[in-house]
C-alpha positions in Angstrom: 7.4 -18.9 -8.0 6.7 -18.1 -4.2 11.1 -17.7 -3.3 10.6 -14.9 -6.3 7.2 -13.2 -4.3 9.7 -13.9 -1.3 12.7 -11.5 -2.8 9.8 -9.2 -4.5 9.0 -8.0 -0.9 11.5 -7.9 0.7 13.4 -5.5 -1.8 10.5 -3.4 -2.3 9.6 -3.1 1.3 13.6 -2.9 2.3 14.0 -0.7 -0.8 10.8 1.7 1.2 12.6 1.8 4.2 16.1 3.2 3.7 13.6 5.2 1.8 11.9 6.2 4.5 14.7 6.5 6.8 16.8 9.0 5.3 13.5 11.0 4.7 13.6 10.4 9.1 17.5 11.2 9.2 17.6 14.2 6.6 14.8 16.3 7.0 15.0 18.4 3.3 13.6 21.6 5.1 15.6 23.0 7.8 12.3 24.9 8.5 9.7 22.1 10.3 7.3 24.4 11.0 6.6 25.3 7.4 7.0 21.7 5.8 6.2 18.2 7.0 8.6 16.5 8.7 8.1 13.5 5.8 5.9 13.3 2.1 3.2 11.3 2.5 4.4 8.0 1.9 2.5 4.8 1.6 2.1 1.7 -0.8 1.4 1.3 -4.2 0.5 -2.0 -5.9 1.2 -1.1 -9.0 4.6 -0.5 -8.8 5.7 -4.6 -7.6 2.7 -5.8 -9.4 0.7 -4.1 -11.9 -2.4 -5.4 -12.6 -1.5 -9.3 -10.9 -3.6 -8.9 -7.7 -5.7 -9.6 -6.1 -7.5 -9.0 -1.9 -4.9 -11.8 -0.7 -1.8 -9.7 -1.5 -2.8 -6.8 -0.5 -4.2 -7.6 2.6 -0.4 -9.8 3.2 1.0 -6.4 1.9 -0.8 -4.5 4.9 0.2 -7.2 7.6 4.1 -7.3 5.7 3.9 -3.5 6.7 3.2 -3.5 10.3 5.2 -6.4 10.8 8.3 -5.3 9.1 7.9 -1.7 11.2 7.4 0.4 8.6 4.4 2.2 10.4 7.2 3.7 12.4 9.2 5.6 9.5 6.3 6.9 8.3 4.1 4.9 5.6 0.6 4.9 6.4 -1.1 4.7 3.6 -2.0 1.7 0.9 -2.8 2.8 -2.1 -4.6 0.8 -4.2 -4.4 1.8 -7.6 -4.9 0.1 -10.8 -7.1 -3.5 -11.4 -9.7 -3.5 -8.7 -12.2 -2.7 -10.4 -15.1 -4.2 -12.9 -14.6 -2.5 -16.5 -17.9 -1.4 -16.2 -20.0 0.9 -13.4 -23.0 0.2 -12.1 -26.1 1.1 -13.3 -25.7 5.0 -10.6 -22.2 5.3 -12.7 -20.1 4.1 -9.3 -16.8 2.0 -9.9 -17.3 -1.9 -8.9 -14.6 -3.5 -7.4 -13.7 -7.0 -9.0 -15.8 -10.0 -7.9 -13.5 -12.2 -8.4 -10.7 -10.4 -7.4 -11.8 -8.2 -4.4 -14.6 -11.2 -3.6 -15.4 -9.5 -0.5 -16.4 -6.7 -1.0 -13.5 -3.0 -0.8 -15.0 -1.8 2.4 -13.9 -5.5 4.0 -10.9 -4.7 2.3 -10.5 -1.0 3.5 -11.8 -2.0 7.3 -9.1 -4.9 7.6 -6.7 -2.9 6.4 -7.9 -0.2 8.9 -7.2 -1.9 11.6 -4.6 -2.6 11.1 -4.1 1.6 11.3 -3.1 2.2 7.7 
């Protein structure tokens, strides 16, 4: 199981690293004054894990982005796509993070991710 996760991390980040490197080396627009040199780059939890996420996994992936140098090639975002919230909203209508998967809260998680420069 652990080996499968390590392989998934390596395969996912390698694919994204190649994409980012290609975007830097071969920008699509000759006029970089009008079009961004790179598209907005980031990591989306849904693509790798579907609903099998929690705060530890998201933070681990953010740390991997930092340690693998993905920020240097333009990866600056973590997108927690789905399955992070309770099925019902608060009495005020706000989305509430899943109390089991994100027990320390979204603010704590996002503060930790932002501290990594993402």
